[in-house]
Residue, then its C-alpha position, 0 to 999 in steps of 0.5 A: m499500500t503506497a502512503g499519499m502526500t501530505g502536500p496539495a500536489m500527490a506524487g505522479q499526478g497534477a494538484r489536488s487540494a484535500p477537502e475541508p473537513r467535514t463532519l463525519r455521517r454516523t447513525a443516530p446516537p446509539p441506545e445505552a444497550a448498544k454504547a458496547n458498539l461504539v468501535d463498529l460505529a467510528y470503524e464505519a463512520i471513518k471507513r466511509a469517509v476513506l471510501e467516498n474520498t470525504y478524506p481522499p489519500g494523504y488527507q490526515a484527521g486528528e483522533v480528537e477531531i474526528a471524536r468531535q464530529l463523532d460526538m464520542s469519546r477518543t477511546p473507540v476512535h483509537e481502536a477503530m484507527a488501528r482496525l482500519q491501519e490493519e486493513g490497509f486504509v489508514r496509518i496511524l502518525p503517533k499523536r496525530g492521528i491518521v494519514v489515509l493511505g493511496l493505491s498504485p496501479d501495482d496496488i490494484d494490480q495485486i488486489y486483482d490477484v487475490i480477489s480474482a482468486l477468491e472470487g473464484a473459489a467462492g462461485a465453486r463454493i456455491a456452485a457445489l451447494p444443494k441445488a435449492e440453496r444455489t438456486r436461491i443464491a443465483r436468483k439474488l445475483e440475477g436480481h443484482t445483475a438486473a439493477m445493473s442493467a437497468a442503471l445502464a440503460a438510465g445512465d446512472r453509473i453510481a447505481w450500476a456501481q453500486a448494483d455491481k457491488a452488491f452482486h460481488d458482495a453477495l457472492a462472498a457472502d454466500c459462499r459459506n467461508g467467513r474468512l473468505s467473505r471478510i478477505v474479500g471484503t476488504v480488498t473489495d473495499q480497497l478497490h473501490r475507491a480507485r473504481m468510483f474514480t474511474l468510473n467517469l473516464r471508462p467506456l460504459p461497463t456493458h460487458s459486466a451483466v454478461e459476465h455475471q450472467a455466465l458466472t450465474d449460470a455455472i452455479l444454477a447448473g452446479d458446475a463448480e469449475a465453470a464457476d471458478r472461471a466465469a469468476r476470474a474471467h470477469r475480474q480480469q476484464a475488469r483488470d485490463q480495463l482498469l490498469p491501462l488507464l490508470r498508466q495512461l492518466n499518470l493516477s499514482n495515488l488513488 
């Protein structure tokens, strides 16, 4: 993971100023019984700020400042920062809070290696489930694919990206392997920021729905090997589109 620069100019690309700090969005103040979940609330709020570029690569945020924005003490914020550092989203700066880490094209290439293998395994595991169960999951996946197609027809790339992410989240969540699901979730979130940044720079992703359907068909047929191949081929296609674009635009810190 490549740390972003803290100045106004970032390595390998033009000047990009960090926005003024905004109040992080948190769900309504938790009831008394849910106070143990404050770490989770802080974690989700900070992570969302990173993924949505409220905190862009290179941005520094102090622990006290974040705690104030979230209207909570520093302890849950500190623990949330530690979790985010373990997942590669931030680096803790002693006595200064966090700095948001960026992704280089090499980082993204490595992420695709991981996610391709794991989603292939997830597809294969689902295809090996009993027919009723794999059919139920396939119908859910088809629903997300239909939402992608509808979003493209409406010219709504944001809605397309949300439906696409929902498809991949469901694939990982339903594979009956909690460890695999957690790892896929982390690397998918890391990739999400780069994909969203280039969403309007790429051609319309018209082939994604077709590739999703090929994976879904393999699951319905109970063909684990075909599901593995389809999942890997889909991610390879995405990598072949994204990485050359990043290098062409000299985007080295996403």
